[in-house]
C-alpha positions as CSV (number, residue, x, y, z in Angstrom):
1,M,-17.4,-14.6,19.8
2,S,-16.7,-13.7,16.2
3,I,-16.2,-10.3,14.7
4,G,-15.7,-9.3,11.1
5,V,-12.9,-7.3,9.6
6,D,-14.3,-4.0,8.3
7,L,-12.4,-3.5,5.1
8,A,-13.6,0.0,4.7
9,R,-12.3,0.8,8.2
10,L,-8.9,-0.6,7.4
11,L,-8.9,1.3,4.2
12,A,-9.5,4.5,6.1
13,Y,-6.6,3.6,8.5
14,S,-4.4,3.1,5.5
15,D,-5.4,6.4,4.0
16,H,-4.7,8.1,7.4
17,E,-1.2,6.6,7.4
18,R,-0.5,7.6,3.8
19,T,-1.4,11.2,4.6
20,K,1.4,11.2,7.3
21,W,3.9,9.7,4.9
22,K,3.0,12.0,2.0
23,T,3.5,15.0,4.3
24,W,6.7,13.6,5.7
25,V,8.3,13.0,2.3
26,G,6.8,16.2,0.8
27,A,8.6,18.2,3.5
28,D,12.0,16.8,2.4
29,P,11.9,14.7,-0.8
30,A,15.6,13.8,-0.2
31,R,14.2,11.3,2.4
32,L,13.2,9.1,-0.6
33,T,16.9,8.4,-1.0
34,A,17.4,7.1,2.5
35,R,18.8,3.5,2.4
36,F,16.4,0.7,2.8
37,Q,18.3,-2.5,1.7
38,N,21.9,-2.5,0.6
39,G,22.4,-4.4,-2.6
40,E,18.8,-5.7,-2.6
41,R,15.6,-5.3,-4.5
42,F,14.6,-2.0,-2.7
43,P,17.7,0.0,-2.1
44,T,15.9,3.2,-0.9
45,I,12.7,4.2,0.9
46,G,11.6,5.7,-2.4
47,S,11.9,2.4,-4.2
48,L,9.9,0.6,-1.5
49,L,7.2,3.2,-1.7
50,D,7.1,2.7,-5.5
51,H,6.7,-1.0,-4.8
52,I,3.9,-0.5,-2.4
53,F,1.9,1.6,-4.8
54,L,2.7,-0.7,-7.8
55,I,1.6,-3.8,-6.0
56,E,-1.7,-2.1,-5.0
57,G,-2.2,-1.4,-8.6
58,R,-1.4,-4.9,-9.8
59,H,-3.6,-6.6,-7.2
60,L,-6.4,-4.2,-7.9
61,A,-6.1,-4.9,-11.6
62,R,-6.4,-8.6,-10.8
63,L,-9.6,-7.9,-8.9
64,E,-11.0,-5.7,-11.7
65,G,-10.0,-8.2,-14.4
66,S,-7.9,-5.5,-16.2
67,A,-4.3,-5.5,-17.5
68,L,-1.6,-5.6,-14.9
69,P,0.7,-2.6,-14.8
70,E,4.4,-3.5,-15.2
71,N,5.6,-0.5,-13.3
72,T,4.3,2.8,-11.9
73,G,5.9,4.7,-14.8
74,V,7.3,7.2,-12.3
75,A,11.0,8.2,-12.3
76,A,12.9,7.7,-9.1
77,G,12.7,10.7,-6.9
78,D,9.6,12.2,-8.6
79,W,7.5,12.4,-5.4
80,P,4.6,14.4,-6.8
81,S,4.1,12.0,-9.7
82,L,4.4,9.0,-7.4
83,V,1.7,10.5,-5.1
84,E,-0.5,11.1,-8.1
85,Y,-0.1,7.5,-9.2
86,A,-0.8,6.3,-5.7
87,D,-3.9,8.5,-5.3
88,A,-5.3,7.3,-8.6
89,V,-4.9,3.7,-7.7
90,R,-6.3,4.3,-4.2
91,A,-9.4,6.0,-5.7
92,R,-10.1,2.9,-7.8
93,L,-9.5,0.7,-4.7
94,R,-12.0,2.7,-2.7
95,Q,-14.5,2.3,-5.5
96,Y,-13.9,-1.5,-5.7
97,V,-14.2,-1.9,-1.9
98,A,-17.4,0.1,-1.8
99,G,-19.0,-2.3,-4.3
100,L,-17.5,-5.5,-2.8
101,D,-20.3,-7.6,-1.3
102,E,-20.2,-11.1,0.3
103,H,-21.1,-12.8,-3.0
104,V,-18.3,-11.2,-5.0
105,G,-15.9,-11.3,-2.0
106,S,-16.4,-15.1,-1.7
107,Q,-15.4,-15.7,-5.3
108,S,-12.0,-17.3,-5.9
109,I,-9.4,-15.7,-8.1
110,T,-6.3,-17.5,-9.5
111,F,-3.1,-15.7,-10.5
112,T,0.7,-16.2,-10.7
113,I,3.3,-14.1,-8.9
114,Q,7.1,-14.5,-8.5
115,T,6.6,-17.1,-5.8
116,G,4.0,-19.3,-7.5
117,T,0.4,-19.6,-8.5
118,F,-2.3,-18.9,-5.9
119,T,-6.1,-19.3,-5.7
120,I,-7.6,-17.0,-3.0
121,L,-10.8,-15.3,-2.3
122,R,-11.3,-11.8,-3.7
123,R,-11.9,-10.4,-0.2
124,K,-8.6,-11.9,1.0
125,L,-6.7,-10.2,-1.9
126,A,-8.4,-6.9,-1.1
127,L,-7.4,-7.3,2.5
128,H,-3.9,-8.3,1.5
129,I,-3.5,-5.0,-0.5
130,L,-3.9,-3.1,2.7
131,L,-1.9,-5.4,5.0
132,H,1.0,-5.4,2.4
133,E,1.1,-1.6,2.7
134,V,0.9,-1.5,6.5
135,R,3.8,-4.1,6.8
136,H,6.0,-2.1,4.4
137,L,5.3,1.3,6.0
138,A,6.4,-0.2,9.3
139,Q,9.7,-1.2,7.6
140,I,10.0,2.3,6.2
141,A,9.5,3.8,9.7
142,Y,12.4,1.6,10.9
143,A,14.6,2.5,7.9
144,A,13.9,6.2,8.5
145,R,15.0,5.9,12.1
146,L,18.2,4.1,11.1
147,A,18.8,7.0,8.6
148,G,18.5,9.5,11.4
149,Y,14.9,10.7,10.5
150,E,12.0,10.7,12.9
151,P,9.1,9.0,11.2
152,P,5.8,10.9,11.1
153,G,3.7,10.3,14.2
154,E,2.3,7.1,15.8
155,H,1.5,4.3,13.3
156,D,-0.2,1.5,15.1
157,Y,-3.9,1.0,14.4
158,F,-4.3,1.5,18.2
159,Y,-3.7,5.3,17.6
160,F,-6.2,5.6,14.7
161,P,-9.1,7.7,15.9
162,E,-12.4,5.9,16.2
163,S,-14.3,8.8,14.7
164,T,-12.3,8.8,11.4
């Protein structure tokens, strides 16, 4: 038996998770400064959230054939502006996914990132955008716990309501 991955459904799950985190950080923006990696690329939860949203924007720009953003342009700790950036990119991603059909999704795209040059299908890159976020949000939940914060709610896809 074979089933397809419904990209729109995974996008809805990701939106559902983002809402939890937006509320969680919005209740206490100091949570952005909670440690994530000591001496590494993402020292705080806030820096990892910035990364998540930037990478979504960069990969989406690849899919759209537009210029890649170098950064989000948001100052560290400016949660309202980071949410605004994330929401704008997400709106574009929703539009892209809505128009993605089998023909376009089956087209290859080649690009270079820090770890090398890759040629993948457009549908795989669209799916990767969402899985990249899910993976990092799980890391943030762990970092929040280590920092003494209770993360917002249940996060596994298992808990995502079927009717949403």
